[in-house]
N, C-alpha and C positions, 0 to 999 in steps of 0.2 A: 546490493538489495536482497540479500540473499536470507533475511533473518523472517522470521513469520511475523506473521500479522499481530499487530498488539495485542494483547489479550485483552484489553477494554475496547475495543472497536470491534474487536471479533464477539463479543460479548452482545452487543449492539445489534449487531447484521445479524448476528444470531437470533437471537429473541426475535429482532422483526419477521426474521422466516419462518418462525412458528405459529405465526399469526396468519389467520385465514381470512384475508381481503372479502371473500365470497359472501361473509357471515354479515359485510357492513353495506350500507345502503353506498349509491354511487359517490354521493359528495363526501363522504367520510372516506370509502376507496382514495379517492381523488389524495386526498389529505394524507393517507397513510402511502402511497407510493411517492408522493414530495417527501417525508420525512425519510422514507429510506431513500433515496436521490442523493438527498443530502447527506446522511449519513454514510452512502460511498463517495462522496466528494468529500468529504471530512479527510473519509479513511486513504482518499487520493494523496490531499495535501501532504499526510502524517505519513504518508509509506517515499514521496519521494526525498522528505529532508532523510532518510537513511543514505542518500548517495553522500551527506556532507558530512564531512568529521566530524566528529564527536564535541562536545564541548559548545561553546557557544556558537549558536545559529549561524551569525556574522558579528564577526569581532571588527572593529571600526580597525582599518589601515591590511588588516588581514587579505593577502591577495587570494581572490577563489582560483580553486582547483579547476582546468577547464573541461566539459562538458562535450559529448559528442552530439551535436545541433542535430541530426537527420536520426539517431535512438531518442532524444528530449523530443523531435516533431511526432515520432511511431508514436510515443505514447499518447499523448495528445490526441492525436488523431482516434487513437485508439478508445481514448476516453470520450472524449465529446461526440465522434459520431454518435455512441451509445444511448449519451444525452438526446441531443436531437430526436432519435430517429424513435426515442420514445414520446416523443411529442412530432411524428410524422413529420420531420423537417428534415430535411439534405443536411450535409457536412460537406462543406470541401475545402482539403487543405491544396493550396497552392505552393509549389514550391519555384524561386526565382533561379535562373542559371549562376552561375559562380560562389554559390553558398559557400562560407566556411565549413570545414570537417568539423573544427571544436570552438569554442567560444569562450571567453572566460568569466560568464557570467554568474551570480548568486542564484544557483538556480530556486531558492525558495522563492526567492521575491521576482522572478520569471513566468514561475507557476501560481503566484499570487494574482500577476495583475492577470493573466490570460485564464484563473479560474475566474476572476469577477467578470472581465467584459466578456467571453464567451457565455458562463451563465446568465448574466442580462441579457444577452441578443437570444439565448434560446426562450427567455422567460418568456419575453414582448414578442415574439416572433409566434404566428401562429400558422403560416405557410411559407413557403419560398425555403431559401438555402441559404443556412450560415456560414461564411466561408471565413476562413485564418488563410494568409498572403505572407508568405516570409521571402524579402528581395534583400540585394545587394544595393544598395542603390550609390549612386557616385557620392565619391569621398568617402566612399568604402563606409557607408551606414548602415546600420543592419535595421529594416523595418521590419515592422511586425504590424498587420491590419488586422483587424475586426469588422467584418461588414455583415449587414442583416438586415430583410424584407419587411421590418417592422417600423411602428411607425415613427420614430429619430425620437432624437431627443429635442425636449421642448426648449423655448430659446432665451431662458433665465441662464440657463448650464452652457450652453454655447456663447452666450455674451460675456459670463461672468469668467466660465472657466472653471468654475467651483459652484459646490453646493449651495443652493440657494439658502435666502437669510434665514434664522430662524422663527416661525410662527408665515413663512410664509404659505403662501395658499395651495394646497395642495394639486401637485400637476395630473392629470390621469392618463395622459399617455404614455409616457416612463420617465424611467430613470437614468442616471450612468453608473451603470458598477454599484445601483443599492442606493445613487444620488446622495446619503448622508455620509455613515461609516465603510460602506463599501468603496465610493469612489476616492476616498480620504485616503485611505488603505493604498487604491490604487496608485495615487497620487505620489503617495508617501514610498510604495516602492519604487516609481519608475525614478524617483530621485535618489535612491538608494544605487538605482542601477546607472547613475547619470545619464539620465533618457529624457527624452522630451515626449509627452502624451498631448495629442491632439483631439478633440472630438468634432465630431461634423456630422452635420446630414445628406445623402447620395440625393444629387440629383431626380434620380429616380425613383425615389424612394427609399427609406430604411436610414439605417444608422451607419457611422462611419469610427471607427475607435483604432488609430495608430499610433504606435510607441517607435521613435526611433533611438538609435543608441550607439553614439559617434564608434570609432573606431578605436579611440583610446580607450574605451569605456568594455569594449568585450573583446579584441586581440588579446590573445595569449602572451605574455611579455617573459621576458630572459627569467623572472624571479619569480613565475608560475609554475608548480609542478604538472609535467607532463599526465595527461589523464590515464587513469588505469587500462590497462591492453582488457579488451573485451574481447569473453569468449565467442569463439563463431556461433550462430544460432544452429541447430541440429536440422538437419537434411532429413523430412519427413515422405520425400517423393515415393510414391506407390503404395505408401503405408495406411491403410482403411483403420480409422479411429473412431470407435463408438464414444458418442458422448449423451452421456442419459445427466439429463437437466429439466429441472421442471418450467426454470423460470425461461422466458420467451426470447427475453432480452440477452440472458448469459447465453442461452444457446448460439445463438445467432453471435454474439462477440468473440466467444470460445469457436467457432466455425473458422468463422474469418479470421482467426490468427493462424489455425492448421492449415490453413488455405496458404496462408502467406509464407507457412513452411514446406509449402510441397504435401501436406496430408492430402487425405480425401475423409472428412468426416462422415459419417453417418449417427444422424440425430436420435434419442429417444427421450421423452416426453415426462419416462414415470419410472419407476422398478420393475413392476412387469413388461413394459414396451424393451426395455432394456435387455433382458432375460431373452424376449422371443426374435430382438433383432441379432442377438449372438447365436445364436441358431442358424441362421441365414446364411455364414460364410465366415471366412478368416479374417481374423483381424491382428493387428499389429500391437496396439493399446487400446486403452479402455479409459477415460474419464468420467468419473463416475462422483455423483453429487450423492453430499452422504442424507440430507434434508428430501426423501422424496415422496410423495405419495403414492400411496397404492403398497411400494415394495421400498424398505430405503435402500440408503448406499450398502451400508454393516449387510443389509442380509443380502444384498445382488453379490458382492464381495464373496462374502459366506460360500452363496452359491456356487459363486465361477473357482472355487478351490476345489470345490468337494468333487468336481467333474474331473472325468476323467483323460488322459490324452494332453494335447498339448493347448486342449482349453483351461485347462488347471495353472499353466504357465502363464496364461497373457497377461502382458504386463500390465497395472492398476496404477490409477494415479486417484488416488481419491482427493475431490473437490469440499471445499469446507471453511465455511465462518469461526468453525469451533477451532482453537490453536493451544488450547492449555495443554498441559501435559495429561492430565486424564485424557484428554480425548485423545491426544496422538496417542498412546498408548494402545486403546480401543481398537484405535483403526486399524494401527499393525499389526496387531494383534485378530485382526478379524482375514488380512492378509494384504491389504495395500505393499506399493513397493515406494510409492509415494506420498508426499500430500503438497496440493497445490492450493495455497490461502486464497482465502475471498474476502476484498471484491478484487479480479483476476486486472492489474493495473496497469502491466506494461509486456512487449514480445519479449525482454531479455527476460524476469521472471519466471515468465511463459516458459522461455522453449529450454531455461535450467532446469526448473522441476523435471520435464517431461525426459529429457535427456540423463537426469541424474537416476530416473528410475528406470528409463531403458537398461543403461548403464549396469544398473544394483543387477537385473535379472540377465544380465548378458555374463554378467563378473566379470567385467571390465572396471577398469579405474573411473571415477566420477569426474569425466573433463567438465563438464559444464556443470555441477553440483555449486549451490547457492556456497558465497563463502563461507568457512568455518567458525561458527560460535561455540566451538567449544569451552568448555573450564580452562579460569587461568587462576592456575593455585599452587603454591606454597607448599607442597604436601610436608616439609616437614616442621612447618611452622604447625602444619596443623596436627604432627603428631606429636611435638611438644605440649599443645595445648594437652590433648588427650592425657600423654604423661603428669602433667602437672594437677591431672584432676583425680590420678592417681588409678588399679586396676578394677576395684569396686567401682568407684563413680565413673567412670567411661563412657559405659552404657547409658547411664540417667542422663550424662552431658548429650550425647548422641541424639537421644529421645528429645531433651527440651529442644538443643538446634535446630534438628525439625522439625520440630513445632512450630517456634517461635517463627523460621522461615517462612513455614506455610502460611502463618499469619501474618505476614509482612506482604506476604504475595496476593493473598487475596485480599487484602487491603490497597495495593497497587493498582491491581484491577478496577477495584473502583474509584479510584481518587484520578487515576487515568482517562477512563470513561467520562466520569460526571462533566467536566474536569475540575475535580476539587483540590487546588493546591494546598490545602490545610493538612487534608490527608497524605496528600503527598509528602509533606514535608515531616509531619510524626511518624510513616513508614522509614522514609529515608532514615531518618535521623536515628533510628533502630538498627538501621541496617548497616549502615556507615561503621557504627560499633562491630556490628557478627562479622562483617566479613573483612575487618579486619586481624579480628581475633585469631579465624580460621583460615588467615593467609588468604583471602581472595582479592588481593591486591586490585585485577581489572575492575572488579565487583564493587568492589570500596571508594573507585575514582568513578566509576559511571554514578552509586548512589550519592557520590559529591555532588557532581555536576547535576545531576536531576533536583538534588535538594533546591542547590541555588538558582535552577531555575524556578522552582516553586517559590521561594523566595518573590522574585521579579515580578511572578504571575506569569511569565511566559509559555502560552501555551504550545506555541510548536515547538520550543526548545523541549518543555518537559515528555510533547507526545515521541519528540526522536528522540530523546534520551530515554524514555521508557520502555520500547521494543528494546534495545539492547540490553538495558538491564533488568527485566524480566527473563529475558533470555538466558543471561548468565544465572541470575539467580535459580530458573528450572534446574539448571547444568549442576549448582551448588545441592540444592536439595538432592538432586541426583545421586550424588558424589558422595553424599553422606549418607544419606541411606544405604548406599553400597558399600559401604566402609560399616555401617552397623550391620547388616545382613553377612558379613564375611567373617564378623566377629564372633557374632551367635552361631555361625555354622562350624567355629572353631576352626579356621584358620590362622588364627594369631592367638 
């Protein structure tokens, strides 16, 4: 999960952060918050898709690669405890004894199920605690149960086990994962896992949704590849960490993750307070949100780098939703040692980003660095293309390539952010040809797969493939721009 947040979602979340909710009345602020939370939930679903192999999200008959159940549950707890906290609800994750270390489940499907069930448990609860219990039952049945203290399911859903018929009177109490599309998706995903979904009301009040996965569906078999080795999380014991972040929710979540890694977080609500905190004592790391009131994160980083002594060398990790190439260049130019994309979706990517920044400052190999996403290109094919153009036209060809690829990049950002499959199809159609012409085989393959997903209207597959396509496209533009600068400098 080492790739940048897909640029489209970054633009959505970044744009929301530029809006000042204080200008609105209470009702509008509530709606604005709902939009923001929904955008973060969407980003979470898309980001989790990066753990799957590129190509189809789920091909029939294709075995699922085993995944770490503990890491999956850590990410679920992190994300949904924050959502519950926003409604002043408790969130409890109960792990039963004897749980398997790995499960061979379709991660997209299990995430979609939990997303629907937990979203509605939080939505329809005004007080109490939302609980997720994961247990291994007799017969090696893996059970995931979501309970809440809300009004419970309406009788017709419990009796029929399906959405109410079209035209039925609206139920004011609540629905089940949306009662319409949400429940349909939840049941479809359960079927994809060969699992059984049961809805019930608790005797003491509240709703209960139970997913039971039989052993033949979750146990990794001999035909299923071993999960990729997970690097150990960094140990931040004894490290004081500045957390400069103006969102109270993000502050709480980041501090929680830092404590789980052994660190001691020191909060700051804006850029001015961050500078004041930095003068209070030694720090081992600073996490600085780029968009903050009074003084931006960029200004804080520049101030740090202008200080004398050890303070100027403090490792800094920029926290931002802006992940397009130009934004990254500005952040690194200010003096950041690394970038942590927002929203932060799990402890793995969080720990890897921190460890990579610390390693960079110490001059050590980035053991915890995210998976490499460098450009895959056949340089000999690119050189042949320039040779065919001739010495006088090579520079013009490079300029046209950079211009065309930049247009495609902007179009993909728009298309993936909407989402607009027609826009994605149009941009990838051109990208396939250009990537093939310059020898960027991996980018060409990604563009072909993304084009196919756009033709089928698969938003999840588009999101999964879109992130990697934009990453490879970004590297290709850098590569070609570098070749242009090298030629202009007279190197060749």
